C-alpha positions as CSV (number, residue, x, y, z in Angstrom):
1,X,-16.0,-23.0,53.0
2,X,-16.1,-23.2,56.8
3,X,-18.8,-23.8,59.3
4,X,-18.4,-20.3,60.5
5,X,-17.8,-16.8,59.1
6,X,-15.0,-14.3,60.0
7,X,-12.9,-11.8,58.1
8,X,-10.2,-14.5,56.9
9,X,-12.8,-16.8,55.8
10,X,-14.8,-14.0,53.8
11,X,-11.4,-13.1,52.1
12,X,-10.7,-16.9,51.3
13,X,-14.3,-17.9,50.2
14,X,-16.1,-15.4,47.9
15,X,-19.2,-17.5,48.3
16,X,-19.6,-16.5,52.0
17,X,-20.2,-12.9,51.1
18,X,-23.8,-13.7,50.2
19,X,-24.4,-15.5,53.5
20,X,-22.6,-12.6,55.4
21,X,-25.0,-10.1,53.8
22,X,-28.0,-12.4,54.7
23,X,-26.8,-12.3,58.5
24,X,-26.0,-8.4,58.5
25,X,-29.5,-7.7,57.0
26,X,-31.3,-9.8,59.4
27,X,-29.6,-8.3,62.4
28,X,-30.3,-4.7,60.8
29,X,-33.9,-5.4,60.1
30,X,-34.1,-6.3,63.8
31,X,-32.6,-3.4,65.0
32,X,-35.2,-1.1,63.2
33,X,-37.9,-3.5,64.5
34,X,-36.7,-2.9,68.1
35,X,-36.6,0.9,67.5
36,X,-40.3,0.9,66.4
37,X,-41.3,-1.2,69.6
38,X,-39.4,1.2,71.8
39,X,-41.1,4.1,70.5
40,X,-44.5,2.0,70.7
41,X,-43.8,1.1,74.3
42,X,-43.5,4.5,75.4
43,X,-39.7,4.6,75.3
44,X,-39.6,2.7,78.6
45,X,-36.2,1.6,79.2
46,X,-37.0,-2.1,79.7
47,X,-38.6,-2.1,76.3
48,X,-35.2,-1.2,74.6
49,X,-33.8,-4.6,73.4
50,X,-31.5,-3.3,70.7
51,X,-28.3,-5.2,71.0
52,X,-25.0,-3.2,70.9
53,X,-22.4,-4.3,68.3
54,X,-20.2,-5.7,71.0
55,X,-22.7,-8.4,71.9
56,X,-23.1,-9.5,68.4
57,X,-19.2,-9.7,68.0
58,X,-19.3,-11.8,71.2
59,X,-22.0,-14.1,69.8
60,X,-19.9,-14.5,66.5
61,X,-16.7,-15.1,68.6
62,X,-18.3,-17.8,70.6
63,X,-19.4,-19.6,67.4
64,X,-15.8,-19.6,66.0
65,X,-14.4,-20.8,69.4
66,X,-17.1,-23.8,69.5
67,X,-16.8,-24.7,65.8
68,X,-12.8,-24.8,65.9
69,X,-12.7,-26.5,69.2
70,X,-12.2,-30.2,69.9
71,X,-15.6,-31.3,71.0
72,X,-16.7,-34.2,68.7
73,X,-13.1,-35.2,68.3
74,X,-11.1,-34.5,64.9
75,X,-13.8,-35.8,62.6
76,X,-15.4,-32.3,61.8
77,X,-12.0,-30.5,62.0
78,X,-10.7,-32.7,59.1
79,X,-13.8,-32.5,57.2
80,X,-14.1,-28.5,57.2
81,X,-11.3,-27.9,54.8
82,X,-13.2,-30.1,52.1
83,X,-16.5,-28.3,52.4
84,X,-18.4,-26.3,49.8
85,X,-21.0,-23.6,49.9
86,X,-24.4,-23.6,48.3
87,X,-27.2,-21.2,48.2
88,X,-29.3,-21.1,51.5
89,X,-32.5,-22.1,49.4
90,X,-31.0,-25.3,48.1
91,X,-32.5,-28.2,50.0
92,X,-30.9,-31.0,48.1
93,X,-27.3,-30.6,46.6
94,X,-26.7,-33.0,43.7
95,X,-23.5,-34.3,41.9
96,X,-23.0,-36.2,38.9
97,X,-21.6,-39.8,39.3
98,X,-18.9,-40.8,36.8
99,X,-19.9,-43.5,34.4
100,X,-18.3,-46.9,34.6
101,X,-18.8,-47.5,31.1
102,X,-15.5,-48.0,28.8
103,X,-14.7,-45.2,26.2
104,X,-12.7,-45.9,23.3
105,X,-9.1,-44.5,23.2
106,X,-7.4,-44.5,20.0
107,X,-3.6,-44.4,19.6
108,X,-2.6,-43.2,16.2
109,X,-0.1,-41.2,14.2
110,X,-2.5,-38.7,12.8
111,X,-4.5,-38.1,16.0
112,X,-7.8,-38.4,14.1
113,X,-10.9,-40.2,15.4
114,X,-13.6,-41.9,13.9
115,X,-17.2,-40.5,14.3
116,X,-19.4,-40.6,16.3
117,X,-17.5,-39.2,19.3
118,X,-17.7,-40.8,22.8
119,X,-20.2,-39.6,25.2
120,X,-20.2,-40.4,29.0
121,X,-23.4,-41.9,30.4
122,X,-24.0,-40.5,34.0
123,X,-26.5,-40.4,36.7
124,X,-27.0,-38.1,39.7
125,X,-26.9,-38.5,43.6
126,X,-27.5,-35.9,46.0
127,X,-27.5,-35.1,49.6
128,X,-30.2,-33.5,51.9
129,X,-29.2,-30.2,53.7
130,X,-31.4,-29.9,56.7
131,X,-31.5,-26.9,59.1
132,X,-30.1,-27.5,62.5
133,X,-31.3,-25.0,65.0
134,X,-32.1,-24.0,68.4
135,X,-33.4,-21.1,70.2
136,X,-32.5,-19.1,73.5
137,X,-33.6,-16.0,75.1
138,X,-34.3,-13.9,78.1
139,X,-37.4,-12.2,79.5
140,X,-38.1,-8.8,78.1
141,X,-37.5,-7.0,81.7
142,X,-34.6,-9.3,82.7
143,X,-32.7,-8.1,79.4
144,X,-32.9,-4.6,80.7
145,X,-31.3,-5.7,84.0
146,X,-28.6,-7.5,82.2
147,X,-27.2,-4.3,80.6
148,X,-25.4,-3.5,83.7
149,X,-23.7,-7.0,83.7
150,X,-22.6,-6.9,80.0
151,X,-25.1,-9.6,78.8
152,X,-22.9,-12.3,80.2
153,X,-25.8,-14.6,80.8
154,X,-27.3,-14.4,77.4
155,X,-23.9,-14.8,75.8
156,X,-23.5,-18.0,77.9
157,X,-26.9,-19.2,76.6
158,X,-25.8,-18.5,73.0
159,X,-22.5,-20.4,73.5
160,X,-24.2,-23.5,74.8
161,X,-26.8,-23.2,71.8
162,X,-23.8,-23.1,69.4
163,X,-22.4,-26.1,71.0
164,X,-25.4,-28.3,70.7
165,X,-26.0,-27.1,67.1
166,X,-22.4,-28.3,66.5
167,X,-23.2,-31.6,68.2
168,X,-26.3,-32.2,66.0
169,X,-24.3,-31.3,62.9
170,X,-21.7,-33.8,63.7
171,X,-24.2,-36.3,64.4
172,X,-26.2,-35.8,61.2
173,X,-22.8,-36.0,59.4
174,X,-22.3,-39.6,61.2
175,X,-25.8,-41.0,61.5
176,X,-27.9,-38.9,59.4
177,X,-31.5,-38.0,60.5
178,X,-33.9,-40.8,60.7
179,X,-37.4,-40.2,58.8
180,X,-36.3,-36.8,57.4
181,X,-36.4,-36.7,53.6
182,X,-37.3,-34.3,50.8
183,X,-38.6,-35.5,47.4
184,X,-37.3,-39.0,48.3
185,X,-33.8,-37.8,49.2
186,X,-32.9,-38.9,52.8
187,X,-30.9,-37.0,55.3
188,X,-28.0,-39.9,55.4
189,X,-24.7,-39.9,57.5
190,X,-21.5,-42.1,57.1
191,X,-23.2,-45.0,58.9
192,X,-26.4,-45.0,56.9
193,X,-25.3,-43.7,53.5
194,X,-25.4,-46.7,50.7
195,X,-22.4,-45.1,49.2
196,X,-20.3,-46.1,52.2
197,X,-18.4,-49.4,52.2
198,X,-19.4,-51.6,55.0
199,X,-16.9,-53.9,56.9
200,X,-18.2,-56.5,59.4
201,X,-16.0,-56.8,62.3
202,X,-18.4,-59.2,64.1
203,X,-19.4,-62.8,63.7
204,X,-19.7,-63.7,59.9
205,X,-17.0,-61.0,59.1
206,X,-13.6,-60.6,60.6
207,X,-14.8,-61.7,64.1
208,X,-12.3,-59.2,65.9
209,X,-13.1,-56.9,68.8
210,X,-10.7,-53.9,68.5
211,X,-11.8,-52.6,71.8
212,X,-11.3,-55.9,73.8
213,X,-8.1,-56.4,76.1
214,X,-7.6,-60.0,74.7
215,X,-7.2,-59.1,71.0
216,X,-3.6,-59.3,70.0
217,X,-1.7,-57.2,67.6
218,X,-1.9,-59.8,64.8
219,X,-5.7,-59.7,64.8
220,X,-5.8,-55.8,65.0
221,X,-3.3,-55.6,62.1
222,X,-5.5,-57.7,60.1
223,X,-8.4,-55.5,60.3
224,X,-6.4,-52.4,59.3
225,X,-5.0,-54.4,56.2
226,X,-8.6,-55.3,55.4
227,X,-9.5,-51.6,55.6
228,X,-6.8,-50.6,53.1
229,X,-7.7,-53.6,50.9
230,X,-11.3,-52.7,50.8
231,X,-10.8,-49.2,49.9
232,X,-7.7,-49.2,47.7
233,X,-7.9,-52.8,46.4
234,X,-9.4,-54.3,43.1
235,X,-13.1,-54.0,42.8
236,X,-12.9,-50.3,44.5
237,X,-9.5,-48.8,43.5
238,X,-9.9,-45.6,45.3
239,X,-6.6,-43.5,45.4
240,X,-5.2,-41.9,48.3
241,X,-4.2,-42.7,52.0
242,X,-6.7,-43.4,54.4
243,X,-7.5,-41.7,57.9
244,X,-9.0,-44.1,60.3
245,X,-11.3,-42.7,63.1
246,X,-11.8,-45.0,66.0
247,X,-13.9,-45.1,69.1
248,X,-12.6,-44.0,72.5
249,X,-12.8,-47.8,73.5
250,X,-10.6,-48.9,70.6
251,X,-8.3,-45.7,70.9
252,X,-7.2,-46.5,74.6
253,X,-7.1,-50.3,73.9
254,X,-4.5,-49.6,70.9
255,X,-2.4,-47.9,73.4
256,X,-1.1,-51.4,74.6
257,X,2.3,-52.6,73.9
258,X,2.2,-54.3,70.4
259,X,4.5,-57.2,71.3
260,X,4.6,-57.7,75.2
261,X,7.1,-60.4,74.9
262,X,9.7,-58.2,73.1
263,X,12.1,-55.7,74.6
264,X,10.3,-52.7,72.8
265,X,7.4,-50.8,74.4
266,X,6.1,-49.8,71.0
267,X,2.4,-49.5,71.2
268,X,0.0,-50.9,68.7
269,X,-1.0,-47.4,67.6
270,X,2.5,-46.8,66.6
271,X,3.0,-50.0,64.7
272,X,-0.2,-49.7,62.9
273,X,0.8,-46.3,61.4
274,X,3.6,-48.1,59.4
275,X,0.9,-49.9,57.5
276,X,1.0,-48.7,53.9
277,X,-2.1,-46.8,52.8
278,X,-2.8,-45.7,56.4
279,X,-2.3,-41.9,56.7
280,X,-3.4,-41.4,60.3
281,X,-5.5,-42.9,63.3
282,X,-7.5,-40.5,65.2
283,X,-9.9,-40.8,68.2
284,X,-13.4,-39.6,68.0
285,X,-16.4,-39.7,70.4
286,X,-19.0,-40.0,67.6
287,X,-18.3,-43.8,67.7
288,X,-18.9,-46.2,70.4
289,X,-17.4,-49.6,71.3
290,X,-16.2,-51.8,68.3
291,X,-16.7,-49.3,65.5
292,X,-14.5,-47.2,63.3
293,X,-14.5,-45.0,60.1
294,X,-11.9,-45.2,57.4
295,X,-11.8,-42.2,54.8
296,X,-9.6,-40.9,52.1
297,X,-9.8,-37.0,53.0
298,X,-10.6,-35.8,49.4
299,X,-13.5,-33.9,47.9
300,X,-13.6,-36.7,45.2
301,X,-14.9,-39.0,48.0
302,X,-16.5,-36.9,50.8
303,X,-17.5,-33.3,51.2
304,X,-19.4,-31.4,53.6
305,X,-22.1,-29.0,52.0
306,X,-23.0,-25.8,53.8
307,X,-26.2,-23.8,53.0
308,X,-25.4,-21.6,55.9
309,X,-22.4,-21.7,58.5
310,X,-23.4,-21.6,62.3
311,X,-25.0,-18.2,62.8
312,X,-26.9,-16.3,65.5
313,X,-30.1,-14.6,64.2
314,X,-32.5,-12.5,66.2
315,X,-36.2,-13.5,66.5
316,X,-38.4,-10.5,65.7
317,X,-40.5,-9.5,68.7
318,X,-44.0,-8.5,67.9
319,X,-45.0,-6.4,71.0
320,X,-42.8,-4.4,73.4
321,X,-43.4,-7.2,76.2
322,X,-42.3,-10.2,74.2
323,X,-39.4,-11.9,75.3
324,X,-36.1,-11.4,73.4
325,X,-34.9,-14.6,71.6
326,X,-32.1,-15.6,69.3
327,X,-31.9,-18.4,66.8
328,X,-28.6,-20.4,66.6
329,X,-28.7,-22.3,63.4
330,X,-26.9,-23.8,60.4
331,X,-27.7,-25.7,57.2
332,X,-25.6,-28.6,56.3
333,X,-25.3,-32.2,55.1
334,X,-22.3,-34.6,54.4
335,X,-22.0,-35.8,50.7
336,X,-20.4,-39.2,50.5
337,X,-19.5,-39.7,46.6
338,X,-19.4,-42.8,44.5
339,X,-19.1,-43.4,40.9
340,X,-21.3,-45.2,38.7
341,X,-20.0,-48.5,39.9
342,X,-20.4,-47.6,43.6
343,X,-16.7,-47.2,44.3
344,X,-16.1,-45.2,47.4
345,X,-13.4,-43.8,49.4
346,X,-15.4,-43.8,53.0
347,X,-15.7,-47.1,54.8
348,X,-17.7,-47.8,58.1
349,X,-16.8,-51.0,60.2
350,X,-18.5,-52.3,63.2
351,X,-19.4,-55.5,64.8
């Protein structure tokens, strides 16, 4: 499941067919509505706001370009392959936590097991799937004049709208949306989710500023070892190598030579990648200052959930003189999973 729809995605993800049909039906209904308004308005050309197929294709192309671009860094690009699709009407997506209770496993010759059989105890956790949307449009008469210019201005408006919806989507994944909740389930992100492991880089914790030029390699390495230990060590035992996402300030600071006294010019970044358990170190502008994420990129630990990929839907006009608007929107949330003992594969460090 991805955050946009195209033919290859439809072929790979059967669940997108329902969402594609929803989009097509909305645009078809709008076409019929505009035909009716055209007749109602006396067939005046300025009232003809029926969009040609080429414009809708341009809208969809711009969404794909924005969603696969590098705005917001690599975080969304890495998370998209882990995503799953749910029905557009699902407001909260739940998953079942694995129990931490011990099950009896019998080793025997006959393979028979005493009754009663084991049963897992479990509880549910969930993620809120809010709608991220914005609306752009043009005056009904202006739209008529744009026909000779190939709708360039409206297409630019829509591309900007898709870009801002992408930013809001990523921000919701990272920080959640304060005060937004449904039946007690809050819109949480990596920073705010209680399933995220917290690591204090400030006073009372590791007391290390990874963005400071005065911080030497030994102190930096200590932080990365702590990240691996918190995620993979005893007490959590998450399985898988960790991708670390750092702020711009940390990223450029780690470009310094790891050991200025030696003849080698190896950077801190290069040296840190040899740390067992570290899969990659990447830059993201979703973080500022002395902050980073560490996560095992597996559906077992983290998963974006999309009720609707980013799409463009026409807003119905009521009278022939109403402005022509489109809604650019998506439905999504980030599910950070933990088992019954609270063990997680996602970490947030700051200080």
